[in-house]
N, C-alpha and C positions, 0 to 999 in steps of 0.2 A: 909658802915662802912670801915674804913681804914684797910690796911693789912701790917703787918711787914714782910719784906723778911727775911727768916731764912735759915740756912744751915743744910743739913742732917748731922747726926752724923755718917756717913759712907761714904766711897769713892764710890760714885754711879757708876762711870765708872768701878771700880774694881768689884762691885757687878754684873753689867751687864755681864762682862767677866766671872765671876764665874758661873752665871746662864747658859750662853750659852755653856761654855766649860765643866763644871763639874756636873751640875744638869740636865738640859734639853737637849734632843737630837736634838731639832730643835726649832727655834723661832715660829714655827707653833702652839706651845702649848699656846700661849698668849690667844687665843680664848677659849680654854678649861678652862683655869684658870678664865677667866671672866665669862664664863657660870657657872662654879662651884660657884663662888662668888654670882652670881645672884640667882642661885637655893637655896643656903643656906640662902640668905636674904629672899626669899619668904617663905621658911620653917619656919624661925624665926617669920615672920609676922603672919603666920597662927596660931602660938601659942599665939599671942597677941589678934588679932581681927578676925581671921578666914578668912581674905581677902588675896589678892595677888595670882599670878599664871601666870604672863605673862612676857616674855622677848622679847624686840624688838631690832633688829640690823639694823643700817643704815650704809652700807658700804661706803668707801671712793669713792668719785667721783670728777671729775674736777670741777664741779659746787659747791659741798659741801665743799671740802677742809679738811674734818676730818671724822674719823670713830667714830660712837657712838653706845654704847650698854647700854640700859636702862632696868630697872626692876621695878616692883611695890612691892618690898620686904620691909623689916623692916626699911631700911635707917639708916643713921648715924646722931648723933647730934654732937655738938662742942666738948663735952668731949670725945666721942668715936673717933673723928678724932684725938684729941691729943694723945689718947692711941694708935691709929694706927701708928702715927708718931713715938712713942716710940718703937713700935714693929718693924717697918722697919728700925729703926735707930740703930740697933745692929752693933757692930764694928768688929766682927771677922768672919772668914770663918766658924768656927764651929757653931756659933750662927745662921748663915744663914741656914745651913743644919738642925738645930734643931728647926726651927720655927714650933710651934705646929699647925698642921692642924686640930686637933680636936677642937681647940678653934676658934670661929668665926672670931675674929680680926686677929688671926694668919693666918688663911686661906686667909682672905681678903688681908693681907699684902703680902703674897707670890704672890697672883694673881696680885697685884699692881706692884710688882717688875718685874714680868715676862713681863709686858707691855713695860718696858724700852728696851727690846730686839728689839722692832719694832717701837717705838715712841721716839721722842726727847722731846715731851711735853705731859703731862698727866693732864687732868682736871677732877675732880670728883665733881659733884653737887649732893647733897643729902638732904633729909628731913626725919626725924625719925618718925615712927609711934607712938612713945612714946611722941611726942610733941616737941616744941622748934622751933627755927628759922632754915631756910635752911642754908646750909654751902657749900662753894666752896673752894676746895683745888686744887692748881695748882703746879705741880712739873716739873722741867726741868732736862735735862740730865747733866747739869753742876753741879748738886747737890743742887740747891736752890729750895725753895718752899715758897708759901705764902698761908694763909688761911683767908677767909673773910666770914662774915655772909651775907646772901642774903635776901633782903626784898621781892623779887619776890614771887609770889604765886606758889612755886614749888610743884608738886604732891609728895605724899609720895613715897619714893623709892630712887633709885640711878641711875645716868647716868655717864658713863665713856666716855670721849672724847679724842681721840688720834690723834696727828699730826705725820705723819710717819717719820721715819728715811729715809735718801736718799736710803738706800739699802733694805728697807722693804716695799716699796710702794705697790707692787703687792699683798702682804699678806693681805692688808686691803681693797682691791678692791672686787667688787661683786663676781667674779668667785671663787676666793680663799675663800672668806668668806662663801659662800654657801657650798662649798666642806667641809670646816673645821667644820662648824656648823652641817652638816649632819653626818659627821664622828664621832664627839665627842658627839653630843647632840640629835640625832634623837629619842632616847627612853626616854628622860627626862620626868618626870611626871608633866611638866609644858608646857605651850604653848610658843614655840619659833617661831618668825616670822621675816622675812627679808624684808626690804623696797626695792621695785623695782620701776622703772618708771611707771609701769602699776598697782601698788598696792602691797599689802602684799603677801608674799609667805610663807606658813607654812612649818616648818622643822620637827616637832615632829610627831611620830606615836606610836601606841602601840607596845610593844616588843613581837614579835611572839614566842620567846622562853620562855615567861612568861604568855602569854595570855590564854593558854589552848585550843587553836584552832589547832586541829591536822593538818588540811590542810595547814594552814599558817605556822605551824612549819616545815612541810616537804618542803614547798616552800623555806623557809629560809635556810634549810639545803642544798637544791639543789644549792642555790646561794653560800653558804659557801664552799661546796665541789667541785662544778662544775659538779656534777652528783647526781642522786637520792640516798639517803642513804639506806642502807639495812634495817635499823630500827632506831627508835628514842627512847632514854632512858631518862626518867625523873630523874633529880638529885635534891636533897634537903638536906639541913642541917639546921634545925630550930634554932639550938643553935647560929649560926652566921648569920642567915637571908640570907642564900645562896640558890639560886634556879637557875635552868637552864636546858639545854638539852645536851645530848651526842648523836652525830650522828655516827652511825656505818658505817665505810668506805665500799663502794662497790668494792673496789680494794685493793690489798695488797700494803702497803707502802714499800719504800725501806728498806732493811735490816738495823736494828739499828736505824731506824727513830723513833723519839719521837714526838707525836702529841701535838703541843702547843694549849693552850686554849685561846679563846677570853674572856676577863674579863671586866665586868662593875662594877663600885662601885656606888651604888645609882643611877643606870641607866645611869651613865656617863662612856663613854669608858675609861678604864685604858690603855689597850694594846690589839692589835690584837693577840699577841703571848706571852703568859706567860707559861713557861716550867714546873713549879713545882706545878701545881694545881692538876693534876691527878697522880696516881701511875705510875712508870716507865713501868709496864707491860701493861697498858691500851693503847697500841700502835694502836689499831684498832678502836678508836673513836676520833672524834674531838668535843670538848665541847665548849659551850657558857654559861657563868654563870653571874649572877648579885649577888652582896653581899652587905649587910649593915654592916657586922661585921669584914671584913678583913681590914688590915691596909696597906695603900700605903706607898712606900718609899718617900723621899723628892721630887723626880722627878715626882711622880704620874704616873710612867711608868712601875712599877713592884710592887710586894707585899713584905712586910716584912715577912721573914721566921721565924714566931713565932709559939707558941702553937696553935693559932687559925688556921693558915694555915695548920699545921700538922693534926689537927682534921678534917678540911674540906677534906683534901686529903684522909684520912682514910674513911670518910663517903661516899664520892663520889665513891671511889674504891669499897666499899661494895655494893653500888647501881648497879654498872656495873657488879660485880660478880653475884649479885642476878638475874640480867636480863639473864645472860647466863644460870644459873641453872633453872630458870623458863621457859625459852624458850625450853629447852630440855624436860621438863615435859609436856608443853602445845602444842608445835608445833615442834616436832622433825625434820620434813622435812625442816623447816626454819633454825634450828640449823645446819643441815647437809650442807645447802647452805652457812651459815656463816663460818663453818669449812673449806669448800672447798676453800674459798677465802683467809682465814687467817691461814692456817694450819701450815706453818713453824713458824710463830710467836707464835701460840698457843703451839706448841711443846716446844718452849723455855720457855713459861710461866709456863707450868705444872711442869717443873723441879724445880721451886721455889715456887710454890703455891700448897701445899698439898691438901687443901680443893677443889680447882678447879680441880686439877688433878684427884681426885677420881670420878669426874663426867664427865669431858670433854674428858678424855683419851680414853674412849670407842668409841668416835666418830672420833678419829684421824685414819689415814690410814697408812699402811706400805706396801712396796713391798715384796712379797713372791714368792716362787717357785710355789704357787697355784694361782698367780695373786695378784692384789692389794686388800687388805682386811682391814676392820675396826678392830681396836684393840679389840673391844668387841666381834666380831665374832671369832677372832683369839683365844682368851683365852677360849671361850666357846667350841670350837671344838678341841683345841690342848692344853691340860694341860702342856705339855712339849714343850717349844719353843726354837728352835735352831736359832742362828743368826751369820752372818759373819760381821766382824767389818768394812770392806771396800767393795766398789763396785767390785774391782778386785777379792777379795776373794769370794764374793757372786757368781760372774759369774763362777769362777772355781769350787767351791764346789757344786753349783747348778747342774753342769753337771754330777757329780758323786754321788749326794745325792739320797737315795732311794725315790721312788715315794710316798711311804706310809708316809714319814716324811715331815715336813714343815720346810723351811728355810727362815729366814727374812733377808732382805738386810739392814744392819745397817750402810751402807756407806753414806747415805744422812744425811743432817744436823739434829742433835739431835736424830736421830732414834736409834742409839746404846744406848744412855743414856735412851731413852724412854723404850726400851725393858728391860734394866736392872732394871727399876722401877717396872715392872709388878708383881713380887712376893710380893712387899709391898702393891700394890693396889688391887691385886687379890689373896688372900690366896689360896694355893693349886696349884698355877701355878709355874712352875720352868723354868729357862732359862739356856741356855748353849751356850757359845761362841765357835765357831768352827774355824779351820784353815785348810789350804790345806794339810799340812803334816799329820795332825791327820786324815783327811778324807781318804787320800791315805792308811794309815795304817789300816783303817777299811775295806777297800775293800778286797774281797776274791780273792785269786789267782785262776787261771784256775783249773778245776778239776784235780785230781791226775793223771788220765790217760793221760791228755794233758799237764802235767807239763813240760816234756822234750821238747816238741814242742814249748811251750811258751817261755822257756828259750832260745832256739835256735833263735826264732823270735826276742827276745830282743837284742841278740848279733848282728844279721844281720842288723836289723833296726838301732841300735845304731851306727854301723859303718857308715851307710849311712848319718846319721845326725850329726856325730862328728864335721864336719866342721862348722855346724850351732850352735855349742855349746849347743846341746840338747841331753840328754840321753833318753832311752826308757824303759818303764816298761809296762808289760802286766797284766791287772787285769780284773776281771769279774764285769761288771757294768750292773745293771738291766735296761738297755735301749738299745735294739737291734738296734735302728736306729742310735745310736751314735758310730762312728767308732773310734774317737780318741779325746783326750782333752789335750790342752796345759796347764800345771800347773807348779807353782813355788811358793816358799816361797814369801810373799809380798815384802820383801826387795830386794830379788834377782829379782823378777818380775819388781820392779821399776827400778833397775839398767839396766835390759835388755831393758825395754821400753825406758829408757833414751838413751841407745846406738842406738836403732832403730830410735828414734826421731832425733838424731844428723844427721842421714843420709838424712833427708828430711827438715832440717832447715839451715839457713845461718850461717855464721861464728860467729856472735855475740852470738846467743843462743847456738851454738855448744860449744863455750868457756865456757859459764855458766854451761852447763851440764857436761863438762869435769871437771870443778872445783868441782861440786857436787860429781862426781864419785871419784875424788881424796880423798875427805874427807871420803867417805863411803866404800872405797875399802879394807876392811878387809878380810882376808882369810875366806872362808866358807867351811863347811862340804859338801861332795858330795851329801848327802841326801837332801840338801837344794837347789840344782841346778835346772835349768829348765828341765822339763821332758815332753815327749810326752807319755801320758798314753793311750795305745791301749786297746780297749774293746774286750775281747775274745768272748763276746756274739754277736758281729757283724760279719756277713758273710764275708765281705771283709777282715777283719783282719784274720779270720781263713783260708781263701783261700790263703792268702799270704804265709802261711807255705808251700804250695805245689807248689809255683811258683819257677821254677828252673832257668828261664832266669833272670840273675842278673840285666840286664838293665830294664826289666819290673818291677822287684821287687823294684829297687832303685827309679824309677820314681813314682811308686805308693806310696811308703813311703814318698817321698818328697811332693806329692800332699796332702796326709793326714796331713802332718805337716803344709802346707800352709792353708788348710781348718781349722785346729784347731786354727791357729793364727787369721784368719778372724772371726771365731765364737767367739773368746775371745776378740774381738775388739782391738787387738794389731796392732800397725802401721807396715806396711811392708816396709822394706828397698829396695833399688834398687837391692841388691843381692837376696832378697826374691822374688821380682817380676821376676827377670831373671830366678831364679830357677823354678818358677811356669810355665813360658812360655816355658822353655826348656823341662820340664817334660811332659807338654801337647803335645808339638811338637813331642817329641820322641815316646810317646805312640801312637799318631795318625800314625806316620810313621811305627811303629812296627805292629800295627793293620792292616794297609793297605796291608802288605805282608803276612798275615795269613788268613786262611779260615776255616770255620766249627769248628770242634772239636779242632783245633789248636789255636783258640782264647784264650788268656791268662786268661780272666775272664768269659769264657763261662761255665766252670765247677768249682764246689766248692767241 
């Protein structure tokens, strides 16, 4: 039967440019679109006569000269071909974006147009399961096409024949075809085979994240994560036909990382990484899902952010939250393992999720003056919890805090906010933020009988350390092994540490620190300056009162000062190191010239 050559009602070259630049990320998607068309055709045929279920791909070879993908689906008749041409013959960019994927011909039309990114000539041969003659449609990149009826005994179904563009030859050859078919269609619920010189090679297999086989699911997760998952969580939302698995990461992801989800629609890969399927807080899982009810965008590379996606996000989040809650009830030791891996992220999570916070918080840990403790143990043993806001404050306050009380280090990420939440989560628990100045005020002065000696010690030691910018106070601390503690208001301490750091850094960072100091150099009250707090309960400190030799006294005070700096993890300047070396040298020299009862530290 003769064929009239006709013109597309659209600038085909412009459409190809539109597809490659604005809709699709790569011409590789041509095979995904053809597989989608074939799968839809098979589904439609099964609704008519219950038959169909096979897709065959013949890659381009030097001998063959063309790429062919054929299916035994519902096929097209002459009328449907005409409707198809009307569908693809839209004239505006907006219409191309709005081609209806929910409609069979609309989907087929988009798949057809995508082939023009890799082929200069497309031939479609088809026979409909509803009856009628076979049809052949041939379209060219110059925008012309022709349609003929075929008298040949075509099987029911459709075959698409592509002659490649000069720049897309490799995408139609065996290696690329096998890779693309496996990537996009390995879990399709139909048979997909590829012709090779030695026979057919199957592509499809059952989806391990849908099959209910625990061993296969774990193996798939190991392939996905590159490591064995801590656990596997089943996900489901019957309302949208969404199912899949969430794999709990066996390692802590980078801070702020959000785990993307591998998404399939009708078992066809949509994207390896879709960011908005799971709630933001579900950072500790990587999910793989398949859905029948979520809508793809025009590119079929992401999802439309509509009410269905929002519903799925809520339902999958509820499933992950339920796993955490049930794990704590059934297998608390595994929950402890999970918390140990993801603790920092979980601390962030509980600040925004009250329901999860009421359960998971008790398993989180904090650093205290009694060692690392679980929050649950902390609140059970200590109804009043004191905490320092920064690591520096914790180190200072811990040195003068009574041993009977507990102090929490709130300086690590989220820990201060976590402690502040405890009264809400555990009625009857109170919290108190402490600082260095307040703790010094709480310390008792030496006994009244020793008060004059202590005041004199403060004056003598203060004179020794004046050149180091440090004053001296004497207090009674309930730790006889502690001789002295270097303390300061946090802002003063930061300024001092900046000054010390400038002594051990280059000119660049020294200039940066100078700039910071110039911004923060407001006048401060003497009570907020750096202090060396000497402990009257320590034998060395009390012995200093009776040291008459000023050289021995000065060198001992200087060493106590250096010891306190080191214990507080403060950087030593060149001057500090010189002070320490000089004090030790002088003490050794003085000791070498003394004997017996004349040794300065022999008697107390």
